[in-house]
matplotlib code that plots the C-alpha trace (Angstrom):
import matplotlib.pyplot as plt

x = [-4.4, -7.3, -8.3, -11.5, -11.2, -13.3, -11.0, -7.9, -9.4, -10.0, -6.4, -5.1, -7.2, -6.0, -2.3, -2.9, -4.7, -2.0, 0.8, -1.0, -1.7, 1.9, 3.2, 1.0, 1.5, -1.1, -2.1, -2.6, -6.2, -7.3, -5.5, -6.8, -5.7, -6.1, -5.9, -4.7, -6.8, -10.0, -13.0, -12.3, -8.9, -6.8, -3.4, -0.4, -0.7, 1.6, 1.7, -1.4, -2.5, -3.6, -2.3, -5.8, -6.4, -3.0, -3.4, -6.8, -5.7, -2.6, -4.7, -7.3, -4.7, -3.0, -6.3, -7.1, -3.7, -4.0, -7.4, -6.1, -2.8, -3.8, -7.5, -7.5, -6.9, -9.8, -9.2, -10.9, -10.6, -11.1, -12.5, -13.1, -14.0, -13.3, -14.8, -13.7, -12.9, -11.7, -8.3, -9.7, -12.3, -9.6, -7.9, -11.3, -12.2, -9.0, -9.5, -13.2, -12.2, -9.5, -7.1, -3.7, -2.0, -2.8, -1.3, -1.8, -0.9, 0.3, 2.5, 5.3, 5.8, 8.4, 8.0, 9.2, 13.0, 13.2, 11.5, 14.5, 13.9, 12.6, 12.3, 10.1, 9.9, 7.8, 6.7, 5.8, 4.4, 6.9, 7.5, 10.9, 12.3, 10.5, 13.0, 12.3, 8.5, 7.9, 5.9, 3.9, 3.0, 1.8, -0.1, -1.8, -2.9, -6.1, -7.7, -8.0, -10.7, -12.7, -15.5, -14.7, -11.3, -9.9, -12.6, -12.3, -8.5, -8.4, -7.0, -4.4, -3.2, -1.2, 0.5, 2.2, 4.5, 5.2, 1.7, 2.8, 4.2, 0.8, -0.7, 1.8, -0.1, -0.2, 2.9, 5.6, 3.5, 3.6, 6.8, 9.1, 6.6, 5.7, 9.4, 10.0, 7.2, 8.2, 11.8, 10.4, 8.4, 11.4, 13.6, 11.0, 10.8, 14.6, 15.2, 12.1, 11.7, 15.1, 13.5, 15.4, 14.9, 14.7, 14.4, 12.1, 11.2, 9.5, 7.2, 4.1, 1.6, -1.8, -3.6, -0.8, -0.7, -4.3, -4.0, -4.1, -2.0, 1.3, 0.7, 2.7, 2.2, 4.1, 5.0, 5.1, 6.9, 7.2, 4.3, 6.3, 9.0, 8.1, 9.7, 8.1, 4.7, 4.6, 5.6, 3.1, 0.3, 1.0, -0.7, 2.6, 4.1, 1.0, 1.1, 4.8, 4.2, 1.3, 3.4, 6.2, 3.9, 2.3, 5.7, 6.5, 3.2, 4.0, 7.5, 6.2, 3.4, 5.8, 8.3, 5.9, 3.5, 4.2, 2.9]
y = [13.6, 12.2, 8.5, 7.3, 4.6, 2.2, 2.5, 2.1, -1.0, -2.5, -1.7, -3.3, -6.5, -6.5, -6.3, -9.1, -11.3, -10.8, -11.7, -15.0, -15.7, -15.2, -17.2, -20.2, -19.9, -18.9, -19.4, -16.5, -16.8, -13.3, -10.6, -7.1, -5.3, -1.5, 0.4, 3.9, 7.0, 6.9, 9.1, 12.7, 11.8, 11.1, 10.9, 11.8, 12.7, 11.9, 13.4, 11.4, 9.2, 9.3, 7.3, 6.1, 4.4, 2.6, 1.5, 0.0, -1.9, -3.4, -4.2, -6.1, -8.0, -8.9, -10.1, -12.2, -13.9, -14.5, -16.2, -18.3, -19.4, -19.4, -20.3, -21.0, -17.3, -14.9, -11.7, -8.5, -5.2, -1.7, -0.7, -2.3, 0.8, 4.5, 5.6, 7.6, 5.6, 7.4, 6.4, 5.4, 3.2, 1.3, 0.2, -0.4, -2.9, -4.8, -4.8, -5.9, -8.8, -9.9, -9.8, -11.3, -8.9, -5.5, -4.4, -0.8, -0.1, 3.4, 5.3, 7.6, 11.1, 13.9, 17.6, 19.2, 19.2, 15.7, 13.7, 11.6, 9.8, 6.3, 3.0, 1.2, 1.6, 0.0, 1.7, 0.4, 2.3, 4.5, 7.9, 9.1, 12.5, 15.2, 15.0, 11.3, 11.8, 13.0, 10.0, 9.9, 13.6, 13.1, 9.9, 11.3, 14.5, 12.9, 13.2, 17.0, 16.2, 14.2, 15.8, 16.5, 14.8, 16.3, 14.6, 11.3, 11.1, 12.4, 15.7, 14.4, 17.2, 16.1, 19.5, 18.7, 15.7, 15.7, 14.2, 11.0, 9.6, 9.9, 7.3, 4.5, 2.5, -0.7, 0.0, -1.8, -5.0, -5.6, -3.8, -6.8, -8.8, -5.7, -5.0, -8.7, -8.6, -5.2, -6.5, -9.6, -7.3, -5.1, -8.1, -9.5, -6.3, -6.4, -10.1, -10.8, -7.5, -5.9, -2.7, 0.0, -0.2, 2.7, 0.2, -0.2, 2.9, 3.5, 6.5, 7.9, 6.6, 7.1, 4.1, 1.7, 3.2, 2.1, -1.4, -4.2, -6.6, -6.6, -3.9, -2.3, 0.4, -0.3, 2.5, 0.6, 3.3, 7.0, 8.4, 11.6, 9.7, 9.3, 5.9, 4.5, 6.1, 4.1, 0.9, 1.1, 2.0, -1.0, -4.3, -6.1, -3.8, -4.2, -7.9, -8.0, -5.8, -8.1, -11.2, -9.8, -8.9, -12.4, -14.1, -12.1, -13.1, -16.8, -16.5, -14.6, -17.1, -20.0, -18.3, -17.0, -19.8, -22.2, -25.8]
z = [19.2, 21.2, 20.7, 22.3, 24.9, 22.9, 19.9, 22.1, 23.6, 20.1, 19.1, 22.3, 21.7, 18.1, 19.2, 21.8, 19.2, 16.6, 19.1, 19.9, 16.2, 15.1, 18.1, 17.2, 13.4, 10.8, 7.2, 4.7, 3.8, 2.8, 0.9, 0.3, -2.9, -2.8, -6.1, -5.1, -5.5, -7.7, -8.6, -7.9, -6.4, -9.6, -7.8, -9.9, -13.6, -16.5, -20.0, -21.0, -18.1, -14.4, -11.5, -10.4, -13.8, -13.8, -10.2, -10.9, -14.0, -12.2, -9.1, -11.1, -13.0, -9.8, -8.2, -11.3, -11.2, -7.5, -7.9, -10.8, -9.2, -5.5, -5.5, -1.7, -1.0, -0.7, -2.7, -1.6, -3.5, -1.9, -5.3, -8.7, -10.7, -10.8, -7.5, -4.5, -1.4, 1.7, 3.1, 6.4, 4.7, 2.7, 6.0, 7.5, 4.7, 5.4, 9.2, 9.0, 6.7, 9.2, 6.2, 6.4, 3.9, 2.5, -0.8, -2.1, -5.7, -6.7, -9.2, -8.3, -9.6, -9.6, -10.3, -13.6, -13.8, -12.3, -15.0, -15.6, -12.2, -12.6, -10.7, -8.2, -4.5, -1.8, 1.4, 4.8, 7.8, 9.6, 11.0, 9.6, 9.2, 7.1, 4.3, 3.8, 3.7, 0.1, -1.0, 2.2, 2.0, -1.6, -1.0, 2.2, 0.4, -0.7, 2.7, 2.2, -0.4, 2.2, 4.1, 7.8, 7.4, 10.6, 12.7, 10.7, 11.3, 14.9, 14.0, 11.5, 9.2, 6.0, 6.0, 9.4, 8.9, 12.6, 13.1, 11.3, 14.6, 16.2, 13.8, 14.7, 17.4, 15.3, 13.2, 15.2, 15.6, 11.8, 10.9, 10.4, 8.3, 6.3, 5.6, 4.7, 2.1, 0.8, 0.2, -1.6, -4.0, -4.7, -5.3, -7.7, -9.7, -10.0, -10.8, -12.9, -14.8, -14.6, -13.1, -11.4, -7.6, -5.2, -2.3, 0.7, 2.7, 6.0, 5.7, 7.4, 4.9, 6.5, 4.9, 6.1, 9.6, 10.2, 8.9, 11.5, 9.4, 7.4, 4.8, 2.0, -0.6, -3.8, -6.3, -9.6, -11.6, -12.2, -14.2, -14.6, -16.5, -20.2, -20.6, -17.4, -18.1, -21.4, -19.6, -16.7, -19.2, -21.4, -21.0, -21.1, -18.4, -16.2, -16.5, -15.6, -12.5, -11.4, -12.0, -9.9, -7.0, -7.3, -7.1, -4.0, -2.4, -3.1, -1.6, 1.4, 2.0, 1.8, 4.2, 6.7, 7.2, 10.0, 9.8]

ax = plt.figure().add_subplot(projection="3d")
ax.plot(x, y, z, "-o")
ax.set_aspect("equal")
plt.show()
């Protein structure tokens, strides 16, 4: 993969700035909430619902709760309605805003024959073995619907998982903090809502690889599971999910900020 010198310089400056920032301490001021998929990219489908719609509803509820409970934090959405937003643009929105945290909301899915599978999981940027990349391959597949995607993503091909490792320039800088936040989210799902947990996983999720800040993608439930599809479509279920993520944000903010 070829990366232009100018882009490389920006990444190096970003890495240097981040190292200084974390060394001196910082406050979480801006959070980007990213409802997965949208428009002509519906994501996974259940028996009666689509991932893009659930993700948007949960994201908007989370943002509203954030603004009410933590008014000092600026909340930015990558979308607020059913529109198509390219993956690179989602990360770009966060990078341009100098965001301190990036939260992407999604639903999980299994093929027929595995509809009993349920639970939550939260992903951080990584480049693990092919057999561990199922969620990343599915979430990255949207780029094939984007015009000129190979040029936009420097030759990245979602059908070749080996290319995940080429998108990891910023990954290690934010790895520990991303994992810390992801674990807080999973613990919140378990302790607050008694949800089944599939843990925290490092995978080659394209939108996370391009974020210049701690970033996670949380799968709030399996849309392919009848019981969970009902839960994640309900107003009460969506509120519980948003409250659990909010609780994780509060704990992360308290732990990570240095006076």
